[in-house]
N, C-alpha and C positions, 0 to 999 in steps of 0.2 A: 676205556675210567669214565664214571658219570660224572664232570665237571663242566657245571656251568658254563666256567669262566676260562674252559678252555679254549684255545685260539689256535687254528694252524693255522702254521704259514709257508708260501712255498716259493715266494719271489724278497730274494736276501734286504735287497730296497726303501721294502716296505717302512712311511714312515712311520710305524708303531713301532717299527724292531729301531728308530731311533738310541736312545739308552747305550745296546746294545754293540754297535759301530763301530769299528778300527780300536776296537782293543789294544792292539798290541803298538800300536802308536801313543809311545811313553807321551810324546810332550804333546802333544796333542788332549789326550786323558788326562795329564796333570794339571792342560789352564782349564779343561770343560768340564768336569768333573766338581769341582770348589761351585767352579758359576753356576753349573745349572740344579745343582744342590742332590748331588747324589754318591752312592760310591760302589760298587762295584761287591760282591762277597760268592766265591767262586768254588764249589764242592758243597753234596748235602751236609758235611761236617759244619763247616762256618758257618752255611749258611743258620745254621740250625743256633750257631752260638752266636750269632746277631741277633738273633729271634733270643732267645732265652736277655741277654743284653739289653732287653725291648727295642729294637731297632724297627724301623716297621717297612715292609716292602711296596718297591711302587709297581715292579712286574717279575713274574717268572720269565724263565728260555731254557728249553730242553728238549732231548728227543725223547720219544717214545719210551725208549725199553726204563729208563727213568723216575717213570710217571708211581707204578704199584709203591718202591722205595722210599718215595715223598708226596706218598699220601696224605700223609699223617696232616703234615705242612700247610697240601695244597686247601686241604678241605677243611682247616685252622684259617685259610682265610679264603672266603669265599668272594670275594668283590677283588680280589688282586686278582691281575689278566694273565692265565701261562697257555704262553704260547711255545707251539713245538713246534720239532723242523727235523727233515732226515741227516742224517751225519753230513752232507756235503754243499747244504742252504749254509746250515751252523756255521758249517765254518767257512764258508763266504759271507757271515752277518757279522764273527767278531776277529775271525784271521788268521786263527789255530781250532787247531782239534781239539773239541770240548769232549774229554775223558773222564774228568774228575767227578761227573754225575749231574746237576745243574750250574746254571747263573741266574742271581740275583741281583736284581737294583733294587737300591736301598734306599732311602729317603737319608741325605748325611744327618746327622744332631746340629743345631748351634752349640756355640762353643764353648763355655761357662770366662772370666775370668777367672788368672790363677789364684786368686786371694777367697775367690767360690772354690775352685776346684783342690785348692790345699783344705782348708778348711773343712769341704763335706768328705773328705778321704776317710778312710778304715772307719764303714757307718758310721761318719758324721765326731769322731775322735779327733778330726785333723790328720796331715799325714807326715811320719817322721823319717819318711826314705825316700827320697825322690831323685829320679834323672834326669836331667836336662841333655839334650841331645842338640849341640852344635849345629848346623847346616850342612852334617848329613844325606847328602842329598844319592847315596845308594839305598835302595829299594830296599834288595836284599838284605841287607845290614841294620833299615830301622826295622824291622820284622821281623832279625831273630834277636833284635836291643828287646821289643818289648815282649817277646816269648823267654827271654833270661829275668825282663822285670816281674812276670806275672807269675813266676816259678820260686827265687829267692826272696820275694818278698815285700818288690819295691812299690807304696802305694799310688804312687803317681808318677804320670811326666811330660816333661815339655821339653816343644821344641820351637826350636826359632825363627826366625820369619825366614829362613831362606834352610832350613830344613826342608829335608822329602816328607812329600801326603803319605802319613803313616795310614788314613786310610786307601790308597792306593792300594791295585788287587795282590800286584808281586806283595807288596810289604803283609794286604791280609791276609797273605796265600804261607809267608814263610812263618809267620807268627801263629800259624792255626788258629787266627781265631782272636788270641788273648789282645787283641788289641779292642777289642770290646770287651776286653773282662779287666784291662788296665784304667784306673782313667787318668784323660789328658788332657793339653787344649794348648794352643800356638801360644804364645808370648809376641806383647804387641814389638815390640823392639827389646834390642840389646848392644851391646853388654849390658845396657844399665837395669833390662831383666832382671838381675841378680840384686834389685835395690828391694825387688817383691820377696822374695826368698829372705833378704835380711829383714825386714818388717813384719816376714810372717816366723819369723823368729830362729830361722834357717843357719849353720857353715855352711857356709859353698867350697867346696871342694874341685880345684881342676886336675884333671889328671893332664899329665903333663912332664917333662921330661925337661929340669933344669937344675944348673949349680945346687937350688935351696930347697931341693924338694923333698921330703920326708917316702917315707916308702909307702905302701899299702899299708905292713905290717905294724906299722909305729900308729898310722889312726886307727885299725881294728883294732891296737891296744887299748884302746882311750877313745870310743867312737862320744863324738859330740847323740846330744837328744836326737836333735834333727839337724835330717846334713840331707846335703844336696850332691849329687858326684855329678861333675860337667866332665864331657864326653866329644871330643872333637871330630875335624872334619878326617875322610880320610886317609890323605894325601900332607895338609897341611898342620895336622892337628889344630890347637886350641886358637883360637887369636891372642893377640900379645894386651887387646883389655877384658877379656873374659880373663886369661891368667892374675893381671892386675886386683882387680876388683875382686878374685876369690880370698878365701882367707888363709884357704889352706894349695902346696904345691904337691902333686902325690903321685909318686910314681910305683911303676910295679916290679921288685925284685926278678932282673931276667936274666938266667943264664947262654952260656954259647954264644958268646959276642956280637945276639938281639938286641937290638936294646927295643924293639917294640909288641905289641900285637896289634893284627886284625882290632878292626874298636868292639864288633860285636862281642868277640874273646877276652876282650876288656873290659867289658862290661859284665859280663859273668862276671865274673873273678872278681871284679868288686865288690858288684854286686850281694854276692856270698862271701867274703869279707866283713865286708861290715854290716849285714843283717842283723836285723833285733831275734832275741831269743825264741818268743813263738815264730820263728820263719820256719826254726826249724834245723 
């Protein structure tokens, strides 16, 4: 393929490949990527979703066999380097077998403040359903929650300061690229960030076990016009401060002597139960 921006690489230590090195080192990458203003999009489908959402590529990385299927994307970005290498070199660069087609290093967007995000959701009509992720550190769960949010009519997602990065490669992959579809931002402080939701007219419902908790059925029977659902970390659940600052404590009715669901599964149940009529 005749691409003026195609660069064949044979040395995994080539400094031009810095964006793609050590991809399997979670701790390193979660620190590096925000600091260096990038994130990774893995697979042709995810790359295309990111581009359709307006994200800008820094470079592409792939084996020769993927050039043809990615040709339209590469031609549309003639000034973006396309690094091509054989499978062994790609594995040495990234730390894993690249079998999903391609990787793209993308420019990380500047996140909006909470008020701007909530006001701009729903094509400027303002958000009515919001998910808040408190300190969820598992990237797989974050990605799965975003996928449920996209499919079940959640208008925006807020993540707390210690929550995992929604733009980390695993989160993006598990979300099937829907992290580019659902508007999101990171709260500056927590649980005082609940005040931002109250200021925007939201009722805040904490999904937690407690003696004073109402059932999700009760909340869904007469839901607030603007509702924010707060979901807690996988092990300990929601913090006491978040529960105390919320307007409602809500539990999902369970059977079989099971007290709760995985946070990603619980999010899907709660999003579906409280969805707006137009969400289907």
